[in-house]
C-alpha positions, 0 to 999 in steps of 0.5 A: 475438506475444502479449503476456504478463500479467507480465514475467520480473521480476515481484515480489509485493507486498502491494498487487499481490495484494490487488488480485488477491484483491479483483477479479482483472479490476481486478488485470489492468487495472493490472498487465497492461494499465497502466491506472494510477488518478490519486492522490487527495488522500486517498492523498497526505495518507497519503504526506505525513503520513507523510514529515511524522513521518520528517522530524520525527523525524530533524531533531527537534533542528534544527527550530526551528518548525513553519513550515519542516516544513509549508512542506515538506509543502505543497510535496509535496502541492502537487506533485500540483495538486488542484483540491480538496486544501486540506483533505487539506493540512491534514489530512496536517499535523496528522496527521504532528504526531500521527504524531510525537508518539505515536513520540515519547512511546514512544521510538521516534526512532531511525529505522533505515530509511524507505520501504525495499524489500527483495525476498526469494525464498520457498520455494514461490513462482515469484516473490519478494516485495517490501515496502515498510516505513514506520518501521523502528526498532531493534526494531520495524517500525510501519506508519504509517496515515492516516485521518480516520475511526478504526477500532474494530479494526485491519483484518485485510488490514492485520494481514496485510500487517505479517505478511508484513513481520515475516517478511520482516525477522525484526522485530516490527511494529505498526500506527499509525493516526492522525486529526488528533486520536486514534492507535490502536497495535497491536502484532502478536502471534505468532498474528497473524503466523503467521496472516497470513504463512500467508494471504498465502502462500496468495494469492501461490499463488493469483494464481501459479496463475492465471497459470499457467492463462492461460499468461502470456497477457494476451489468454487472461487477458482472455477467461476473467476476467469484467470486474466493474466494480462500485463495491465494494469500490473505485471505479473511475476513470471512464477506466479502466472505459471502456478496460476495457470497450472492451478486453474487448469487442475481445478477446472478439470475436476 
């Protein structure tokens, strides 16, 4: 029996379709073959800094000292056992403070939900779409982006992500970028939402057409999808790259 690319309970997501549009072979490795890259200190920095802001907002009246929060964030970061993660740990703590201050200054302190997952069926798509938000407030959703280099403008893919979330949650959305010292805040306008959502639907349909063309067969997908391991637009994990090359070679010889 041939192995399928996706299971019946597959759900679209922004990260999944983004990987597919950037590099179909990378998407196939991740979602079809289950070859997952390990977390990096920078990736964990983003998660820890967002959690730090959430913790501070939820427990603002109870926190007597920043030491307790810093200790908690250190514990969350150190669970990954990075050899060279100390610098990113300090960045996490600093960015959590920057996120918190900005949100408090804008009177965004009542967190309705954090890291909430929803799943919705969208007409015209064969699979439902799921979304994870960072901070949901009464009247807006704010997605926190940790960075060490502030962009000059919001990234296009980030705007598309929030356009999708705005439609799924039926709420305004905004992006909040933060370095250890700076912030940039951008609330999506209606044209951002309409254009971004339309583009996301197009991406989801492209992925579904790809799965359909391959008859949801992993073997057929590998045979018809060139393996592209150029480091752009992201660096391949060396172990995944080597394993993928072996699999592509084996399947295409059969």
